[in-house]
N, C-alpha and C positions, 0 to 999 in steps of 0.2 A: 302697905305703908313703908316708906323708905326709912332706913335707920343708918346713921353713920356711927360706928363704934370706934373709939380712939384708944386702943390698948397700947401701952408702951412696952415694946419687946426689945430684947438685947440681941444684936446691935441695931435692930431696925424699928422704924415706926410704921405701923400698918393701919391704913384706913379701910374699914370694911363697909360694904354697901350690900345689904341682903335683898335678894329677889328670888323668884321661882326658877325652875329648872328647864333644861332641854337637852339636846343630844350632842352631836359631834363637833369637832374643832376645825374651824376653817374661817377665813376672814375675807375672802374675795367674792363670794356669792351674795348679791344684794338681797336675795330672798332667803338667806340662811336663818334657820330657827335659832333661838337663843339656846346655847349649849352649856352655859355656865350658871352656877348658883350665886356666886358672889364676885364682886369687883373690889379690888384693893390697890393701894399704892404702897410701895416698899422703898425705904431709903437704901439705895444700893451702893452709894459712895459718900463718905463723910466730908471729904475735902477735894474738890468742891462738892457740896451736897447735890446729889442726883437722885431722882426717883424713877422707878419703873412701875408699870401698870400690870397687875395680875388679874387674869380671868380664871378664877379658882387658883390653881397653881401654875397656870401657863402664863409666861411672859408675853405681853402684847408686842407684836412685831409689825413692821411696815410691809407693804406689798413686795418689797425686794428682800425681805427677810432680816432686816436690821431691827434689833431690839430697841424699842422706844424708851429713851432716857430723857428726862426733863429736869433741868436745874431749878425750876420754879415750882415750889410745892403747891401754890394756889392754882397754877395751870394744870399740874398733874391731877389735882382733885377735880378740876373742871372736866378734864378728859375722862376720868373714872366715872364721874356722874353721868356723862353723855352715854357711856357704855352701859351704865346701870339703868338708864331710861329705856333701853330696848327690851320691852316686856316679853313679847312672844316671838317676834322676828327682828332680825338685825337689819335695819334700813340704813345702809351705808350712805345712800344718797342724801339723807337728811343729817348726817353726822359731820357737820362742817369742821368742828375742831379736829376730829380724827383725820379728816381728809387733808387739812392744812398742815397739821403736824407731820403727817406722812410725807408730804411734799417737802417740808423743810429738811427732814432727815435724809430722804432718798435723793432729793434734787434730781429728778428723772431727766430733766433737760440739760443738766450739767452746766447751768448758767453761772458765770462768775459775777462778782460785784459790778464790774464795769459793763458787762452785758445786761444786767438788770437795769442799770442807769440808762444805758442806750435805749432800751425798750421803753422806759418811763419817759424819756425825752421825746420819743416819737409821739406819745399821747399828748404831750404839751403842745406840739405843733398843730394838733387837730382837736384841741380841747373843746368839749361840748359847749361850755358857756361862753366861748369866744366867737364861735361861728353861729350866726343866728338867722332866723327867717324873718322877712319883713312883711309877710302876709299870713293870715289876715291881721288887721290892725290890733285887734284885741289880744292876739298872741304876741305881737311885737311888744305891746305895753306890758304884758305879763312877764316877758323875758327881762325887760328893763327893771321892773319892780322886784323880780326874784333873784336875778343873777348879778345885777350891778353892785349890790352890797357885798357880794362875795369877792368880786374883782377889787372893790375899794379896800376890803380887809387885807387881801393879799398884797396890794400895792403899799399899804401902810406898814404892814409887817416886814416886807422885804425891800422897801424903797424901790419898787419896780414901776413900770409904766404899761401894764397890760391894758389893752383896749379891745373892745368887741367890734365885729364887722358883720354886715349882711351880705358881703360879696365873697363867695367861695373862691374866687380867682385872685384874691388879694395875696400878693407875695410879700414875704418877710413881715408878716403881721407881728411876730415876736422878734424883737431886736436882740442882737448878740449879747448885750449886757444883761438883759432879763434872763436869757437862757443860762448864762454863766452863773447867775445868782441862784437859780433853782437847782442847777447841777451841783453847785457847791453845797447847798442845803442837803441834797440827797447823799452826798459823800460822807455826811456825818453818821449815817446809819451803817450797820454791819450787813452782811449778805442775807442773813435770815430775816432781818427787819425789812430789807428791800424786797425780798420775795413776797412778804405779806403786803407791803405797800403796793407792789405791782398787782397783786390779786384784787385789792380794793379798787385800784384805778381801772382795772379791766371791768369791774362791775359797774362803776360809775361813768366810765368813758371820760373821766376828767381828773387830771392831776391836781387842779386847783381846788376842786371840791374835796379831794382826798386830804390835801394839806389843811383845809378848814376843819375837817373831821379830826385829824391828828392833833391839831391845836385846840380842839374842843370849842371851836367857835359856834358850831351848830350841832344839834342832836343827830343821831344816826337816822331817825325817821325823817327829819327835815332834809338831810343831805340826800337820802334815797329819793325823796319826792322831787327835789331840785334836779336830780340827774335824769328824771323821766318827765320833764315838764310838759313836753308835747303830748304825751299820753294822758297826763292829768288834765290838760286843756281839752283834749278830745272827749274825755269822760264827762267833763263839765258841760259839754255841748250835746253829746249824743248818749249820755248815760253810761253806766258801768255794765260790762259784760259779767253777768252773775258768776261768781266763784273765780273766774279766770284772773281778772285784774286784782282782786283782793289777794289771791294766792301769789301772784307775781310780786307785789310789793312786799308781802310778808316774807317770801323766800329771799328777796334781795336784802331786806333788813337782817334776816337771820344769818346770811353769809357774811355780811359786813360786820355784824356784831361779833361773830366768832373771830374774824380776822382782827378786828380792833382789840379784842381781849388779848389775843396773842401778842400783838404789837405793843400794847401797853405793858404787858408783863415783861417783854424783852427789853423795854427801854425805861423801866422804872424799878426802883429798888423794892420790889415786892417778891421776896424769895422764900419766905417761910410764914406759915400761919401760926398764930399764938394760941396755944391750948392751955387754958387756965385750970381745968379739972382733969386730972389724970385718972385713968382706969387701971388698976393693978391687975 
């Protein structure tokens, strides 16, 4: 049974999550046994408020050895909870919050803000929902029914004129004005937010679907389904491959959910949780 204890210590606030034990300390082996008894967060800096994650008394670090510090208490608690959920073995492949936060801190590709935007604009040029198949007819109609409302929403929100095509050889499908509008929108975000934005786009293969998600126009499950519309169509015709397709959609939703949580925390004023009952 999980328990979060909220003792108020001076000068730090620690959140404790108790679980059972294992052995040695190391964070790079995917099949590593759980080596810690408890997970906690500690307030390491008062102004601005920053939090660190402790595995027992060890500070959690990134693969490059940087101490993980998070300015958002809600996000720090979420990361601590993810580590606490590793019961017997540490499955890093399923720890999407941990992976994304490591990437934000280490920035292994050393991408700048402008480079992030450049990569994002490449996805706009080949956006999934803009380039369509005209065969079979049932799938063509499904694309119209599923993707046209997305394009309409984007055009209304940004006063753009995005249009879909079935011709992959179409040149200049996206006009210069529409590109400039989307690029200006992306410039509103900082480097960390763009990093997460890019991760979501890479999962969906669509910057337009990602914008709809960020603006909360559709749910994560719906956005994920729309990004793999052809797969869903094939399933409807030829049935599901047991376990594989279900795992695929659940894994995609899990990754996008983790990324969206980080993006939301970075861009909304959720910095501290409110504790009404103090434990002395």
